[in-house]
DSSP file (Angstrom, degrees, kcal/mol; ACC not computed):
  #  RESIDUE AA STRUCTURE BP1 BP2  ACC     N-H-->O    O-->H-N    N-H-->O    O-->H-N    TCO  KAPPA ALPHA  PHI   PSI    X-CA   Y-CA   Z-CA
    1    1 A M     >        0   0    0      0, 0.0     4,-2.1     0, 0.0     5,-0.1   0.000 360.0 360.0 360.0 -36.2  -59.8  -45.6    2.4
    2    2 A N  H  >  +     0   0    0      2,-0.2     4,-2.3     1,-0.2     5,-0.2   0.823 360.0  56.7 -66.6 -34.7  -60.4  -41.7    2.3
    3    3 A S  H  > S+     0   0    0      2,-0.2     4,-2.8     1,-0.2    -1,-0.2   0.942 107.0  48.2 -63.2 -45.7  -58.1  -41.4    5.3
    4    4 A I  H  > S+     0   0    0      1,-0.2     4,-2.5     2,-0.2    -2,-0.2   0.937 111.9  49.6 -61.8 -43.6  -55.3  -43.1    3.3
    5    5 A K  H  X S+     0   0    0     -4,-2.1     4,-2.2     1,-0.2    -1,-0.2   0.873 111.1  49.8 -62.4 -33.6  -56.0  -40.9    0.3
    6    6 A S  H  X S+     0   0    0     -4,-2.3     4,-2.5     2,-0.2    -1,-0.2   0.893 110.9  49.5 -69.6 -37.9  -55.8  -37.8    2.6
    7    7 A L  H  X S+     0   0    0     -4,-2.8     4,-2.5     2,-0.2    -2,-0.2   0.948 110.2  48.9 -66.7 -44.9  -52.6  -39.0    4.0
    8    8 A A  H  X S+     0   0    0     -4,-2.5     4,-1.8     1,-0.2    -1,-0.2   0.857 112.2  50.5 -58.8 -39.1  -51.1  -39.6    0.5
    9    9 A A  H  X S+     0   0    0     -4,-2.2     4,-1.9     2,-0.2    -1,-0.2   0.910 109.5  49.6 -71.8 -37.1  -52.3  -36.1   -0.5
   10   10 A L  H  X S+     0   0    0     -4,-2.5     4,-2.4     1,-0.2    -2,-0.2   0.931 109.4  54.5 -56.4 -44.4  -50.7  -34.5    2.7
   11   11 A T  H  X S+     0   0    0     -4,-2.5     4,-2.1     1,-0.3    -1,-0.2   0.893 105.5  52.0 -65.4 -37.5  -47.6  -36.4    1.8
   12   12 A A  H  X S+     0   0    0     -4,-1.8     4,-1.3     2,-0.2    -1,-0.3   0.901 109.0  47.9 -60.5 -46.4  -47.7  -34.8   -1.6
   13   13 A L  H  X S+     0   0    0     -4,-1.9     4,-2.7     1,-0.2     5,-0.4   0.855 108.4  57.2 -61.7 -35.1  -47.9  -31.4   -0.1
   14   14 A A  H  X>S+     0   0    0     -4,-2.4     4,-2.0     1,-0.2     5,-0.7   0.948 102.0  56.8 -60.5 -49.9  -45.0  -32.4    2.2
   15   15 A A  H  <5S+     0   0    0     -4,-2.1     4,-0.5     1,-0.2    -1,-0.2   0.897 112.8  39.3 -53.7 -40.3  -42.9  -33.2   -0.8
   16   16 A V  H  <5S+     0   0    0     -4,-1.3    -1,-0.2    -5,-0.1    -2,-0.2   0.964 130.5  24.0 -72.0 -53.4  -43.4  -29.8   -2.2
   17   17 A V  H >X5S+     0   0    0     -4,-2.7     3,-2.1     1,-0.1     4,-0.7   0.889 111.9  64.0 -91.1 -42.3  -43.1  -27.7    1.0
   18   18 A L  H >X5S+     0   0    0     -4,-2.0     3,-1.2    -5,-0.4     4,-0.5   0.859  96.5  57.6 -54.9 -39.4  -41.1  -29.8    3.5
   19   19 A M  H 34<S+     0   0    0     -5,-0.7    20,-0.3    -4,-0.5    -1,-0.3   0.694 118.1  33.0 -66.5 -17.0  -38.0  -29.8    1.5
   20   20 A Y  H <4 S+     0   0    0     -3,-2.1    22,-0.3    -4,-0.2    -1,-0.3   0.296  91.8  96.0-120.4   8.1  -37.9  -26.0    1.6
   21   21 A T  H << S+     0   0    0     -3,-1.2    -2,-0.1    -4,-0.7    -3,-0.1   0.955  85.8  41.7 -62.5 -47.0  -39.4  -25.3    5.0
   22   22 A V  S  < S-     0   0    0     -4,-0.5    -1,-0.2    18,-0.1    17,-0.0  -0.788  83.2-152.0-109.9  90.8  -36.3  -24.9    7.0
   23   23 A P        -     0   0    0      0, 0.0    17,-0.2     0, 0.0    -3,-0.1  -0.330  13.4-134.8 -65.3 141.4  -33.8  -22.9    5.0
   24   24 A A  S    S+     0   0    0     15,-0.4    16,-0.1     1,-0.2    15,-0.1   0.844 103.1  14.6 -62.8 -36.8  -30.1  -23.5    5.7
   25   25 A R  S    S-     0   0    0     14,-0.8    -1,-0.2     2,-0.1    15,-0.1   0.270 111.5-100.1-129.1  11.7  -29.2  -19.8    5.8
   26   26 A G        +     0   0    0     13,-0.3    14,-0.1     1,-0.2     2,-0.1   0.631  68.6 154.5  80.0  13.9  -32.6  -18.1    6.2
   27   27 A F        -     0   0    0     12,-0.5    14,-1.2     1,-0.0     2,-0.3  -0.343  26.8-155.4 -70.8 157.0  -32.8  -17.2    2.5
   28   28 A T  B     -a   41   0A   0     12,-0.2     2,-0.4    -2,-0.1    14,-0.1  -0.874   8.9-131.5-126.6 164.3  -36.2  -16.7    0.8
   29   29 A V        -     0   0    0     12,-0.8    14,-0.3    -2,-0.3     0, 0.0  -0.904  31.7-105.8-108.8 142.2  -37.4  -17.0   -2.8
   30   30 A G    >   -     0   0    0     -2,-0.4     3,-1.4     1,-0.1    13,-0.1  -0.170  35.3-104.8 -56.0 158.8  -39.4  -14.3   -4.5
   31   31 A P  T 3  S+     0   0    0      0, 0.0    17,-1.2     0, 0.0    18,-0.3   0.640 115.6  53.9 -64.7 -17.8  -43.0  -14.9   -5.1
   32   32 A D  T 3  S+     0   0    0     15,-0.2     2,-0.5    16,-0.1    15,-0.1   0.397  86.1  93.7 -98.1   1.4  -42.7  -15.6   -8.7
   33   33 A Q    <   -     0   0    0     -3,-1.4    -4,-0.1     1,-0.1    14,-0.0  -0.821  46.1-178.4-102.0 135.3  -40.1  -18.2   -8.5
   34   34 A D  S    S+     0   0    0     -2,-0.5    -1,-0.1     1,-0.2    10,-0.0   0.504  73.0  53.9-105.6  -8.6  -41.3  -21.9   -8.5
   35   35 A K  S    S-     0   0    0      0, 0.0    -1,-0.2     0, 0.0     2,-0.1  -0.796  73.1-166.4-135.8  90.2  -37.9  -23.7   -8.1
   36   36 A P        -     0   0    0      0, 0.0     3,-0.1     0, 0.0     6,-0.1  -0.361  26.4-106.2 -80.3 156.5  -35.8  -22.5   -5.2
   37   37 A A    >   -     0   0    0      1,-0.2     3,-1.9     4,-0.1    -8,-0.0  -0.376  54.8 -73.3 -71.9 156.2  -32.2  -23.3   -4.9
   38   38 A P  T 3  S+     0   0    0      0, 0.0    -1,-0.2     0, 0.0     3,-0.1  -0.181 122.2  22.3 -59.7 140.2  -31.2  -25.8   -2.3
   39   39 A G  T 3  S+     0   0    0    -20,-0.3   -14,-0.8     1,-0.3   -12,-0.5   0.517 100.8 111.3  82.6   3.1  -31.5  -24.4    1.2
   40   40 A Q  S <  S-     0   0    0     -3,-1.9     2,-0.4   -17,-0.2    -1,-0.3  -0.786  70.0-113.5-111.2 159.1  -34.0  -21.7    0.2
   41   41 A V  B     -a   28   0A   0    -14,-1.2   -12,-0.8    -2,-0.3     2,-0.6  -0.688  18.8-159.2 -90.3 135.2  -37.7  -21.5    1.2
   42   42 A F        -     0   0    0     -2,-0.4     2,-1.4   -22,-0.3     3,-0.2  -0.918   4.3-165.4-112.9 104.4  -40.2  -21.9   -1.5
   43   43 A K    >>  -     0   0    0     -2,-0.6     3,-1.8   -14,-0.3     4,-0.5  -0.738   5.5-175.3 -89.7  91.9  -43.4  -20.3   -0.2
   44   44 A W  G >4 S+     0   0    0     -2,-1.4     3,-1.3     1,-0.3     7,-0.3   0.852  79.1  64.4 -56.9 -36.6  -45.9  -21.8   -2.7
   45   45 A W  G 34 S+     0   0    0      1,-0.3    -1,-0.3    -3,-0.2    20,-0.1   0.628 105.7  44.2 -61.1 -14.6  -48.7  -19.7   -1.2
   46   46 A Q  G <4 S+     0   0    0     -3,-1.8     2,-0.3   -16,-0.1    -1,-0.3   0.486  87.3 109.3-102.0 -10.7  -47.0  -16.6   -2.2
   47   47 A S    <X  -     0   0    0     -3,-1.3     4,-3.2    -4,-0.5     5,-0.3  -0.510  66.5-141.5 -73.5 131.3  -46.1  -17.8   -5.7
   48   48 A E  H  > S+     0   0    0    -17,-1.2     4,-2.5    -2,-0.3     5,-0.3   0.882 102.6  54.6 -57.0 -40.5  -48.2  -16.0   -8.4
   49   49 A K  H  > S+     0   0    0    -18,-0.3     4,-1.9     2,-0.2    -1,-0.2   0.864 113.6  39.3 -64.2 -36.8  -48.5  -19.2  -10.3
   50   50 A Y  H  > S+     0   0    0     -6,-0.3     4,-2.6     2,-0.2     5,-0.2   0.942 115.7  52.6 -83.7 -41.4  -50.0  -21.2   -7.3
   51   51 A K  H  X>S+     0   0    0     -4,-3.2     5,-2.1    -7,-0.3     4,-0.9   0.917 115.6  41.1 -62.3 -43.3  -52.1  -18.2   -6.1
   52   52 A K  H ><5S+     0   0    0     -4,-2.5     3,-0.7    -5,-0.3    -1,-0.2   0.957 118.2  44.8 -60.9 -55.7  -53.6  -17.9   -9.5
   53   53 A A  H 3<5S+     0   0    0     -4,-1.9    -2,-0.2    -5,-0.3    -1,-0.2   0.846 121.7  38.3 -61.0 -35.8  -54.0  -21.6  -10.2
   54   54 A L  H 3<5S-     0   0    0     -4,-2.6    -1,-0.3    -5,-0.2    -2,-0.2   0.530 102.4-130.0 -94.7  -7.8  -55.4  -22.3   -6.9
   55   55 A V  T <<5 -     0   0    0     -4,-0.9     2,-0.2    -3,-0.7    -3,-0.2   0.939  37.7-172.3  51.6  55.3  -57.5  -19.0   -6.6
   56   56 A L      < -     0   0    0     -5,-2.1    -1,-0.2    -6,-0.2     2,-0.1  -0.533  15.6-132.7 -72.3 137.1  -56.0  -18.3   -3.1
   57   57 A T     >  -     0   0    0     -2,-0.2     4,-2.6     1,-0.1     5,-0.2  -0.442  20.7-113.3 -80.3 166.4  -57.6  -15.4   -1.4
   58   58 A A  H  > S+     0   0    0      2,-0.2     4,-2.2     1,-0.2     5,-0.2   0.919 119.8  53.2 -68.1 -35.8  -55.5  -12.8    0.3
   59   59 A E  H  > S+     0   0    0      2,-0.2     4,-2.9     1,-0.2     5,-0.2   0.930 108.2  48.7 -59.1 -48.9  -57.0  -14.1    3.6
   60   60 A Q  H  > S+     0   0    0      1,-0.2     4,-2.6     2,-0.2     5,-0.3   0.950 111.8  48.5 -61.7 -44.3  -55.9  -17.6    2.9
   61   61 A T  H  X S+     0   0    0     -4,-2.6     4,-1.6     2,-0.2    -2,-0.2   0.899 112.0  50.9 -59.8 -36.3  -52.3  -16.5    1.9
   62   62 A R  H  X S+     0   0    0     -4,-2.2     4,-2.0    -5,-0.2    -2,-0.2   0.937 113.4  44.4 -62.9 -50.2  -52.1  -14.4    5.1
   63   63 A R  H  X S+     0   0    0     -4,-2.9     4,-1.6     2,-0.2    -2,-0.2   0.791 111.3  51.2 -71.2 -29.4  -53.2  -17.4    7.3
   64   64 A I  H  X S+     0   0    0     -4,-2.6     4,-2.1    -5,-0.2    -1,-0.2   0.881 110.3  51.7 -72.6 -34.5  -51.0  -19.9    5.6
   65   65 A E  H  X S+     0   0    0     -4,-1.6     4,-2.8    -5,-0.3     5,-0.2   0.897 107.8  51.9 -68.1 -40.3  -48.1  -17.5    6.2
   66   66 A E  H  X S+     0   0    0     -4,-2.0     4,-2.6     2,-0.2    -1,-0.2   0.912 109.4  49.5 -59.6 -41.2  -49.1  -17.2    9.9
   67   67 A V  H  X S+     0   0    0     -4,-1.6     4,-1.9     2,-0.2    -2,-0.2   0.907 113.0  46.7 -65.0 -40.6  -49.0  -21.0   10.2
   68   68 A F  H  X S+     0   0    0     -4,-2.1     4,-1.8     2,-0.2    -2,-0.2   0.925 114.0  46.8 -65.3 -45.7  -45.6  -21.1    8.6
   69   69 A Q  H  < S+     0   0    0     -4,-2.8    -2,-0.2     1,-0.2    -1,-0.2   0.835 111.5  52.4 -70.2 -33.5  -44.2  -18.3   10.7
   70   70 A K  H  < S+     0   0    0     -4,-2.6     4,-0.4    -5,-0.2    -1,-0.2   0.925 116.6  39.7 -63.9 -44.0  -45.7  -19.9   13.9
   71   71 A A  H  X S+     0   0    0     -4,-1.9     4,-2.5    -5,-0.2     3,-0.5   0.748  95.6  82.4 -74.4 -27.6  -44.0  -23.2   13.0
   72   72 A L  H  X S+     0   0    0     -4,-1.8     4,-2.5     1,-0.2     5,-0.3   0.915  87.2  51.3 -59.5 -50.1  -40.7  -21.9   11.7
   73   73 A P  H  > S+     0   0    0      0, 0.0     4,-1.7     0, 0.0    -1,-0.2   0.886 113.2  44.9 -54.6 -38.7  -38.8  -21.4   15.1
   74   74 A K  H  > S+     0   0    0     -3,-0.5     4,-2.5    -4,-0.4     5,-0.2   0.898 114.2  52.2 -69.6 -45.0  -39.6  -24.9   16.4
   75   75 A L  H  X S+     0   0    0     -4,-2.5     4,-2.4     1,-0.2    -1,-0.2   0.888 109.7  47.6 -64.4 -36.3  -38.6  -26.2   12.9
   76   76 A K  H  X S+     0   0    0     -4,-2.5     4,-2.6    -5,-0.3    -1,-0.2   0.890 110.4  51.3 -68.3 -39.5  -35.3  -24.4   12.9
   77   77 A V  H  X S+     0   0    0     -4,-1.7     4,-2.1    -5,-0.3    -2,-0.2   0.908 114.4  44.1 -67.3 -41.7  -34.5  -25.6   16.3
   78   78 A Q  H  X S+     0   0    0     -4,-2.5     4,-1.9     2,-0.2    -2,-0.2   0.848 108.9  56.8 -72.3 -33.1  -35.2  -29.3   15.2
   79   79 A K  H  X S+     0   0    0     -4,-2.4     4,-2.7     2,-0.2     5,-0.2   0.941 108.1  48.7 -63.3 -49.4  -33.3  -28.9   12.0
   80   80 A T  H  X S+     0   0    0     -4,-2.6     4,-2.9     1,-0.2    -2,-0.2   0.921 110.2  50.1 -49.7 -46.8  -30.2  -27.9   14.0
   81   81 A A  H  X S+     0   0    0     -4,-2.1     4,-2.2     1,-0.2    -1,-0.2   0.865 111.8  48.3 -68.0 -31.3  -30.6  -30.8   16.3
   82   82 A L  H  X S+     0   0    0     -4,-1.9     4,-2.4     2,-0.2    -2,-0.2   0.938 111.9  49.7 -65.2 -46.2  -30.9  -33.2   13.3
   83   83 A D  H  X S+     0   0    0     -4,-2.7     4,-2.6     2,-0.2    -2,-0.2   0.934 111.4  48.1 -63.2 -46.7  -27.9  -31.7   11.7
   84   84 A E  H  X S+     0   0    0     -4,-2.9     4,-2.6    -5,-0.2     5,-0.2   0.933 112.3  49.5 -61.2 -44.3  -25.8  -32.0   14.9
   85   85 A A  H  X S+     0   0    0     -4,-2.2     4,-2.0     2,-0.2    -1,-0.2   0.902 110.4  50.9 -55.3 -41.5  -27.0  -35.7   15.2
   86   86 A E  H  X S+     0   0    0     -4,-2.4     4,-2.5     2,-0.2    -2,-0.2   0.899 110.9  49.9 -67.6 -43.0  -26.1  -36.4   11.6
   87   87 A A  H  X S+     0   0    0     -4,-2.6     4,-1.9     1,-0.2    -1,-0.2   0.895 111.4  45.7 -65.0 -39.8  -22.6  -34.9   12.3
   88   88 A K  H  X S+     0   0    0     -4,-2.6     4,-2.0     2,-0.2    -1,-0.2   0.859 112.2  52.8 -70.0 -35.4  -22.0  -36.9   15.3
   89   89 A F  H  X S+     0   0    0     -4,-2.0     4,-2.2    -5,-0.2    -2,-0.2   0.964 109.1  50.0 -59.5 -53.0  -23.2  -40.0   13.5
   90   90 A E  H  X S+     0   0    0     -4,-2.5     4,-1.9     1,-0.2    -2,-0.2   0.877 110.9  49.3 -55.5 -45.5  -20.8  -39.3   10.6
   91   91 A G  H  X S+     0   0    0     -4,-1.9     4,-1.7     1,-0.2    -1,-0.2   0.871 110.1  51.1 -61.5 -37.8  -17.9  -38.9   13.2
   92   92 A L  H  X>S+     0   0    0     -4,-2.0     5,-1.9     2,-0.2     4,-1.0   0.872 108.5  50.8 -67.1 -40.6  -18.8  -42.1   14.9
   93   93 A I  H  <5S+     0   0    0     -4,-2.2     3,-0.5     1,-0.2    -1,-0.2   0.904 109.4  51.7 -66.3 -43.5  -18.8  -44.0   11.5
   94   94 A E  H  <5S+     0   0    0     -4,-1.9    -2,-0.2     1,-0.3    -1,-0.2   0.844 110.3  48.6 -62.8 -35.2  -15.3  -42.5   10.7
   95   95 A R  H  <5S-     0   0    0     -4,-1.7    -1,-0.3    -5,-0.1    -2,-0.2   0.708 107.5-130.1 -77.9 -20.1  -14.0  -43.7   14.0
   96   96 A G  T  <5 +     0   0    0     -4,-1.0     2,-1.4    -3,-0.5    -3,-0.2   0.769  50.7 153.1  74.3  28.7  -15.5  -47.2   13.5
   97   97 A D     >< -     0   0    0     -5,-1.9     4,-2.5     1,-0.2     3,-0.4  -0.679  19.7-177.2 -94.8  88.7  -17.2  -47.4   16.8
   98   98 A D  H  > S+     0   0    0     -2,-1.4     4,-2.3     1,-0.2    -1,-0.2   0.819  79.1  50.6 -53.3 -40.8  -20.0  -49.8   16.0
   99   99 A G  H  > S+     0   0    0      2,-0.2     4,-1.7     1,-0.2    -1,-0.2   0.905 113.0  44.8 -69.9 -36.5  -21.7  -49.7   19.4
  100  100 A A  H  > S+     0   0    0     -3,-0.4     4,-2.8     2,-0.2    -2,-0.2   0.907 112.4  53.8 -65.5 -45.9  -21.8  -45.9   19.5
  101  101 A V  H  X S+     0   0    0     -4,-2.5     4,-1.8     1,-0.2    -2,-0.2   0.933 106.3  51.7 -49.8 -52.4  -23.0  -45.9   15.8
  102  102 A M  H  X S+     0   0    0     -4,-2.3     4,-1.1     1,-0.2     3,-0.4   0.925 113.3  44.9 -57.4 -46.4  -25.9  -48.2   16.7
  103  103 A E  H  X S+     0   0    0     -4,-1.7     4,-1.4     1,-0.2    -1,-0.2   0.893 111.2  52.6 -64.5 -40.3  -26.9  -45.8   19.6
  104  104 A Q  H  X S+     0   0    0     -4,-2.8     4,-2.6     1,-0.2    -1,-0.2   0.704  98.5  65.1 -71.7 -21.4  -26.5  -42.7   17.5
  105  105 A I  H  X S+     0   0    0     -4,-1.8     4,-2.8    -3,-0.4    -1,-0.2   0.925 102.9  48.8 -58.3 -46.6  -28.8  -44.2   14.9
  106  106 A N  H  X S+     0   0    0     -4,-1.1     4,-1.8     2,-0.2    -2,-0.2   0.924 113.2  46.1 -60.3 -48.1  -31.6  -44.1   17.4
  107  107 A V  H  X S+     0   0    0     -4,-1.4     4,-2.5     2,-0.2    -1,-0.2   0.931 113.5  49.2 -56.8 -50.7  -30.8  -40.6   18.3
  108  108 A L  H  X S+     0   0    0     -4,-2.6     4,-2.2     1,-0.2    -2,-0.2   0.913 112.3  46.7 -63.6 -46.7  -30.6  -39.6   14.6
  109  109 A E  H  X S+     0   0    0     -4,-2.8     4,-2.0     2,-0.2    -1,-0.2   0.776 108.5  56.4 -69.1 -27.7  -33.9  -41.2   13.7
  110  110 A E  H  X S+     0   0    0     -4,-1.8     4,-1.6    -5,-0.2    -2,-0.2   0.891 109.9  45.5 -65.1 -45.8  -35.6  -39.6   16.7
  111  111 A K  H  X S+     0   0    0     -4,-2.5     4,-2.1     2,-0.2    -2,-0.2   0.903 112.5  51.2 -63.1 -43.2  -34.5  -36.1   15.5
  112  112 A R  H  X S+     0   0    0     -4,-2.2     4,-2.8     1,-0.2    -2,-0.2   0.913 110.7  47.0 -61.2 -43.2  -35.5  -36.9   12.1
  113  113 A A  H  X S+     0   0    0     -4,-2.0     4,-2.0     2,-0.2    -1,-0.2   0.793 109.7  54.4 -69.3 -26.4  -38.9  -38.1   13.2
  114  114 A D  H  X S+     0   0    0     -4,-1.6     4,-2.0     2,-0.2    -2,-0.2   0.928 111.1  45.4 -68.4 -47.8  -39.4  -35.0   15.5
  115  115 A L  H  X S+     0   0    0     -4,-2.1     4,-2.6     1,-0.2     5,-0.2   0.957 113.3  49.1 -56.7 -54.3  -38.7  -32.7   12.5
  116  116 A A  H  X S+     0   0    0     -4,-2.8     4,-2.2     1,-0.2    -1,-0.2   0.857 109.7  51.7 -67.4 -33.2  -41.0  -34.6   10.2
  117  117 A K  H  X S+     0   0    0     -4,-2.0     4,-2.9     2,-0.2    -1,-0.2   0.943 111.4  48.0 -62.3 -43.3  -43.8  -34.6   12.8
  118  118 A S  H  X S+     0   0    0     -4,-2.0     4,-2.2     1,-0.2    -2,-0.2   0.904 112.7  47.8 -60.8 -43.8  -43.5  -30.8   13.2
  119  119 A R  H  X S+     0   0    0     -4,-2.6     4,-2.9     2,-0.2    -1,-0.2   0.913 110.9  51.3 -70.0 -40.8  -43.5  -30.2    9.6
  120  120 A T  H  X S+     0   0    0     -4,-2.2     4,-2.7    -5,-0.2    -2,-0.2   0.910 108.7  51.4 -58.3 -42.4  -46.5  -32.5    9.0
  121  121 A L  H  X S+     0   0    0     -4,-2.9     4,-2.3     1,-0.2    -1,-0.2   0.935 109.8  49.8 -61.6 -40.7  -48.5  -30.8   11.6
  122  122 A M  H  X S+     0   0    0     -4,-2.2     4,-1.7     1,-0.2    -2,-0.2   0.930 110.7  49.6 -60.0 -43.6  -47.7  -27.5   10.0
  123  123 A L  H  X S+     0   0    0     -4,-2.9     4,-2.8     1,-0.2    -1,-0.2   0.864 108.1  53.4 -59.3 -37.4  -48.8  -28.8    6.7
  124  124 A Y  H  X S+     0   0    0     -4,-2.7     4,-2.0     1,-0.2    -1,-0.2   0.916 108.7  49.4 -60.5 -42.8  -51.9  -30.1    8.1
  125  125 A D  H  < S+     0   0    0     -4,-2.3    -1,-0.2     1,-0.2    -2,-0.2   0.809 112.9  47.9 -70.6 -27.3  -52.7  -26.7    9.5
  126  126 A M  H >< S+     0   0    0     -4,-1.7     3,-1.8    -5,-0.2     4,-0.3   0.885 110.3  53.3 -75.4 -42.2  -52.0  -25.2    6.1
  127  127 A R  H >< S+     0   0    0     -4,-2.8     3,-2.0     1,-0.3    -2,-0.2   0.870  98.1  61.6 -60.9 -38.8  -54.1  -27.8    4.4
  128  128 A K  T 3< S+     0   0    0     -4,-2.0    -1,-0.3     1,-0.3    -2,-0.2   0.569  96.8  62.2 -67.8  -8.4  -57.1  -27.1    6.5
  129  129 A L  T <  S+     0   0    0     -3,-1.8     2,-0.4    -4,-0.2    -1,-0.3   0.452  93.8  80.3 -91.8  -3.7  -57.1  -23.5    5.1
  130  130 A L  S <  S-     0   0    0     -3,-2.0     2,-0.1    -4,-0.3   -74,-0.0  -0.725  80.1-122.6-103.7 153.8  -57.7  -24.8    1.6
  131  131 A T     >  -     0   0    0     -2,-0.4     4,-2.4     1,-0.1     5,-0.1  -0.439  33.3-104.8 -80.6 168.4  -60.9  -25.9    0.0
  132  132 A K  H  > S+     0   0    0      2,-0.2     4,-2.5     1,-0.2     5,-0.1   0.829 123.6  50.8 -58.9 -37.6  -61.3  -29.3   -1.4
  133  133 A E  H  > S+     0   0    0      2,-0.2     4,-2.4     1,-0.2    -1,-0.2   0.872 111.3  47.1 -73.2 -42.4  -61.1  -27.9   -4.9
  134  134 A Q  H  > S+     0   0    0      2,-0.2     4,-2.7     1,-0.2    -2,-0.2   0.930 112.6  50.5 -64.8 -39.2  -57.8  -26.0   -4.0
  135  135 A W  H  X S+     0   0    0     -4,-2.4     4,-2.6     2,-0.2    -2,-0.2   0.961 110.8  48.5 -68.0 -51.0  -56.4  -29.1   -2.4
  136  136 A A  H  X S+     0   0    0     -4,-2.5     4,-2.2     1,-0.2    -1,-0.2   0.913 115.0  45.7 -51.2 -47.1  -57.2  -31.3   -5.5
  137  137 A K  H  X S+     0   0    0     -4,-2.4     4,-2.5     1,-0.2    -2,-0.2   0.912 111.8  51.2 -64.6 -43.0  -55.6  -28.6   -7.8
  138  138 A F  H  X S+     0   0    0     -4,-2.7     4,-2.6     2,-0.2    -1,-0.2   0.911 110.5  49.0 -60.8 -42.5  -52.6  -28.3   -5.5
  139  139 A T  H  X S+     0   0    0     -4,-2.6     4,-2.8     1,-0.2    -2,-0.2   0.916 111.3  49.0 -65.9 -44.3  -52.1  -32.1   -5.6
  140  140 A A  H  X S+     0   0    0     -4,-2.2     4,-1.9     2,-0.2    -1,-0.2   0.847 112.3  48.5 -66.6 -33.6  -52.4  -32.2   -9.4
  141  141 A M  H  X S+     0   0    0     -4,-2.5     4,-2.9     2,-0.2    -2,-0.2   0.938 112.0  50.8 -66.4 -43.9  -49.8  -29.3   -9.7
  142  142 A H  H  X S+     0   0    0     -4,-2.6     4,-2.3     1,-0.2     5,-0.2   0.963 112.1  46.0 -53.3 -57.2  -47.5  -31.2   -7.2
  143  143 A Q  H  X S+     0   0    0     -4,-2.8     4,-0.9     1,-0.2    -1,-0.2   0.847 110.8  51.7 -60.5 -33.5  -47.7  -34.3   -9.2
  144  144 A A  H >< S+     0   0    0     -4,-1.9     3,-0.9     1,-0.2    -1,-0.2   0.945 111.3  48.5 -62.9 -51.6  -47.2  -32.5  -12.5
  145  145 A A  H 3< S+     0   0    0     -4,-2.9    -2,-0.2     1,-0.2    -1,-0.2   0.801 111.1  50.8 -61.9 -30.2  -44.0  -30.8  -11.0
  146  146 A Q  H 3< S+     0   0    0     -4,-2.3    -1,-0.2    -5,-0.2    -2,-0.2   0.647  85.7 104.2 -86.0 -13.1  -42.7  -34.2   -9.7
  147  147 A A  S << S-     0   0    0     -3,-0.9     3,-0.1    -4,-0.9    -3,-0.0  -0.428  82.8-108.0 -63.7 134.9  -43.1  -36.0  -13.1
  148  148 A P        -     0   0    0      0, 0.0    -1,-0.1     0, 0.0    -2,-0.1  -0.374  44.3 -94.5 -61.5 144.3  -39.7  -36.5  -14.9
  149  149 A P        -     0   0    0      0, 0.0     3,-0.1     0, 0.0    -4,-0.0  -0.290  43.8-105.6 -59.0 147.7  -39.4  -34.2  -17.9
  150  150 A A        -     0   0    0      1,-0.1     3,-0.1    -3,-0.1     2,-0.1  -0.518  44.8-101.3 -73.0 143.1  -40.4  -35.9  -21.2
  151  151 A P        -     0   0    0      0, 0.0    -1,-0.1     0, 0.0     2,-0.1  -0.358  39.6-105.3 -66.5 142.6  -37.4  -36.8  -23.1
  152  152 A A        -     0   0    0      1,-0.1     3,-0.1    -3,-0.1     0, 0.0  -0.433  37.9-109.2 -71.6 145.7  -36.7  -34.3  -26.0
  153  153 A A        -     0   0    0      1,-0.1    -1,-0.1    -3,-0.1     3,-0.1  -0.518  43.4 -96.4 -71.7 140.5  -37.5  -35.8  -29.5
  154  154 A P        -     0   0    0      0, 0.0     2,-0.2     0, 0.0    -1,-0.1  -0.219  45.8-103.1 -58.4 140.2  -34.4  -36.5  -31.4
  155  155 A A        -     0   0    0     -3,-0.1     2,-0.5     1,-0.1    -3,-0.0  -0.506  32.4-126.4 -69.0 136.9  -33.5  -33.7  -33.8
  156  156 A Q        -     0   0    0     -2,-0.2    -1,-0.1    -3,-0.1    -3,-0.0  -0.699  17.2-146.2 -87.1 128.3  -34.4  -34.4  -37.3
  157  157 A V        -     0   0    0     -2,-0.5    -1,-0.0     2,-0.0    -2,-0.0  -0.853  22.7-119.2 -96.7 120.6  -31.5  -34.0  -39.7
  158  158 A P              0   0    0      0, 0.0    -1,-0.0     0, 0.0     0, 0.0  -0.332 360.0 360.0 -58.0 144.1  -32.7  -32.7  -43.1
  159  159 A K              0   0    0      0, 0.0    -2,-0.0     0, 0.0     0, 0.0   0.374 360.0 360.0 -93.1 360.0  -31.9  -35.0  -46.0
């Protein structure tokens, strides 16, 4: 059961980091921004909000950045391969070539799985650099960030 909880927690980390791991154009976000624009990298380990809340040490931040930098070239190559497979897939759909579409689905999903596996391994390496307490706090922060915003109370009109 603990391994299932650990996998779920790793998936939570993935939801925050994975979406922003491979930037479309190599842009980065400053350390104080917590909501990057699409295609930008959110380095949560450099965010003042996350560093303060998680009490990340300079050594942890440095080592997490090393993990990220080590993984980045492979992630970029895999992201490019996925994008190319998706483009080919779309072209085959437009042509209406059902047989080729079915074959390309296998290629597309293989590329997607390769990228997901590399990202997950990177995140696992990052996770190993956090304490249990930091991980629990990170997971709570992620869940709070993923919660839909509370609806605004209706404005009261004075009588």
